[in-house]
N, C-alpha and C positions, 0 to 999 in steps of 0.2 A: 159420888163423894163431894161434899160441900167444899167450896174454896174459903178457907179461914186462916187468918193470921195465926202464926204459931203452930199450925197443924199442916199447912200445905207448903210443899217445896215448889218454888216457882223458878223456872229457868228463863233467862233473858239472853237472846242472841242478837248481837249488833249493838255496839255502844258508841255510836257516832254523836253528832251534835245534839240530837234529840234523844236518842236511846239512852245515853248516859244519865240524863236527868230523870227519864221515865223509870229506869232501873232503880235509881236512888229513892224514888217515891215508894216503889214496891218494898224495898228493904226497910224504909222508914216506917212503913205501915205495920211492920212486925212479921212479914213473911220471911222464911228462910230462902235466901236468894242464891241461885247458882248462875254463873255467867260464862259466856263464851263469845269471843270475837276473834277475827283472824289476826289482828295485831294486839298482842297481850298488853302492851303498854297502855292501850286505850282503856283497859280494865283496871288500871292501877288505883284510881279513885274509888271504884266500887269495892275492890278487894280491901282497901284500907278501911272501909266502913263495914267490913264483915262479910262481904259476899264471898262465896266459894267459887274458885276458878276451876273450870272444867277444860280439858285440853282438846275436846272435840265435840261436835254436834252429837255424835253417837253417845258419848259418855254422859252428856247433859240429859239427853232424851231418856236414858235408862233410869235416871234418878228422880225426875221431877213429875209431879202430878198435873202441873200447868206450865205451859211454855209460851212465851211471847217472843215474836221475832220482829226486828226493826232493822232490816238490811237495806242494801242500796238499790239493786236492780232486779227485774223479774228473773234474770238468769241466776241471781243469788238465791232468790226465793225457791226456784225450781231445784237447785242443788241442795239447799238446806232441808227441804221437805221430801223431795222425790229421789234424791241421790241414794246410792248404795249404802252410805253411812248416814243417811238423813233421818229426820224425825219419824216419818211414817214407818220406816223399817225397824225402828228400835224403841219407840215409846210404848209403854204398856197400855193395855186395854183400859179405856175410860179416861185416858189423858186428855186434857183440854188444851188445844193448840190454837193460838191467836196470831194471825199474821197482821201486823199493823203497818207494814211497808205499803207505800203506794205502788201498786203492781197491776198486772193485767187482769181484767175481770174473767177472761177465759181461763187463765191459770188458776185463779181462785176456785172456779167451778171444778177444774180437774182435781185439785187437791181435795175438795170436799167429796168428790166421787171416790177417790182413793181411800179417804179416811173411813168411809162407811164400811169398807172391806177390812180395815184394820181394827175396828172397834174403838176408834179415836173420835173425839168431838172437835170439829174445826170451824173456825170463824175467820172471815176476812173483815178486818176492822181498821181500815186506814184512818188517819187523823189529820186534822187541820189546826193550825195555831202557831206553827213554827217553833223556834227556840224559846220564845217567851212563854208560849202555851205549855211547852214541855217543862220548863223550869218552874212555872207557877201552878202546874197541875190543873190547867184550865183548858185543855185540849177539847176540840169537838171530835167526837168519836162516832163513826158511821159504820154500822155492823151488818154483815150479811151471813146467813147460815140458818141453822135450826134454832127455833125460838128457845127451846130448852137449853141449848148450849149458851145462848146469849144470857139467859137468866142466871145460869151458873157462873158466867164470866163477870156479871155485873159488879161484884165486890172489887174486882181488880180494876174495872173501868172507872169506878167511882174514886179510886185512888189517883187516877191519871187525868181525868177530865171532868168537865161540867155539863157539856151539851152532849148527851149520850143517847143515840137514837138507833133503834133496830129498824133496818131498812127492808128486810125481807129475805128471800131465798139466797143461796150461795151465789156470790158474785155481786150482790146488790150493794155491799159496802164499797167495792171498787168502782162500780158504775157511778155511785153517788160522789165518790172522790173525784172522778173524772169531770162530773158536772161542776164540782167545786173549782177544779183547776182551770176549766174553760172560762169560768167567770173571772178568776184571778188574772188569767193571761192577758186578755184585752184590757182589763182594768189597770194592770201595771203599765201598759203603754200609755194609757190616759193619764195616770199619775205623773209619769215622766214629762209628758207634753205640757201638763198643767204647770208644773214647777218651772220648766224651761220658759214657758210663756210669761209667767210672773216675773222672772228675772229679766227677760228681754224688755218687758214693759217698765223696768226700773223699780219694781216693787220689792219689798222685803218678803220673801216666801214665808218666813215664820209668822209674820203678821197676817199674810193672806190666809194661812192655815186657821187662824182664829175665827175667820169667817166661814171658809168653805168646809173646814173639818167638822163643823157642827151643823151644816146645812144638808141639802139634798145630795151634795157630792160626796158626803162622808162615806168612808169605807175603811176596812181594816188596813188595807195596803196604804191608803193615803195617810192615815193617822199614825201608823206604826213604822212604815218604811219611808214615807216622805221625809220625816226629820233626819233619818239616816242619810238619805240622798243629799240633803242640804248640807249636812255636816261632813260629807265626804267619807262616811263610815261604810265601807263596802264589805265588812267582815260577815261571814255567812251565818245567818240564822237558818237559811235553807239555800243549798248550793244551786248555782246556775246550772251545773251539769245534771243535777237531779230534777230540776224543773224542766229542762229539755227532755229528759227521759219521760216525765209525766205527760208532757204535751204530745210527744210522739205516740204514746199509748192512746191518748185521747183522740188524736187524729185517726189512727188506725181503727179504733173502735167505732168512731163516728162514720168512717167510710163503710164499715161492715153493716152499719145501721142505715146506710143510705142518706146520711145527713151532711149538708154543706156547712162548713165552719170557717168563713172567711176571716173573722176576728182572731180565732185561734191560729189560723195559718200565718197571718201577719206576725203575731207575737212570736211564734216559733221561729220564723225566718230572722227576726231581729235578735232573738236570744242566740241563735246559731251563729250569727255574725259576731255577737259579743264574745262567744266562746272562741271563735277563730282569732280574735284579738288577744287571747290569752287570759280571759277572765272566768273560765269555767269553774274555778274553785272559789270565786267570790259569792257574796250573797245575791239574791235575785234583784235587790235594789240597784245593783251595779248596771242595770240596763240604762240608768240615767247617763252613763258615760257616752252613750250614742247621741244624747240630746244636748250635752254641754257645749 
């Protein structure tokens, strides 16, 4: 069955900082949207715009031809997909399921092994771009799974993002996202050090950005999160606690692959220190508090 606006019922599970915006784009593109999240108040905006509330994963799974999940932790993904009342136990044959949570590559592979027994098509398709990418529908989407499932999901991906890449077999999307998070982790430490150094030298960081933000040092983190650091805006586009989760997955995965990651290890230790200071619900740019 083709995925088409007006003809496909799409379920969305998880309406956090990014999920809420992503669900809104799906609804805005003309799909009949059904939503579920553990805290119903988080669904209020989606419901007000016409989304149908479902009171359980099971109920949503029984009604939708395509289901997108954007939850918090691998344990949540496991429960949503593999639990007794989960998606794989109750979705109909031919249902397309897309996990866009940043989760474990090994879990993504397990889900795809199970879906083949259920007659369901599954993709692991984590995203990068944070709250701004979700709001502006400019997310980078990295997908793993069967190519035919990816091709079927493409109309939904095109509603949510701009840089959409099929990475390969099941788990490949999550492995790619880990590579992404490893690059960001050490980069965030460097951005904080750069701004702190500029201030210590008596420079105006905003003026410094005019030079380094357009040169070889330019990065998404520098140009998008650097200004938030300078302004003292630590509101979450992506939570510290979720970044710690991602880095732990990356460390464990790298260890299984026999890879040393000293930059990642340092970043994780600093973010864990930040969380112990009570900032786990702040945005990742709050790391700057350790350098002020």
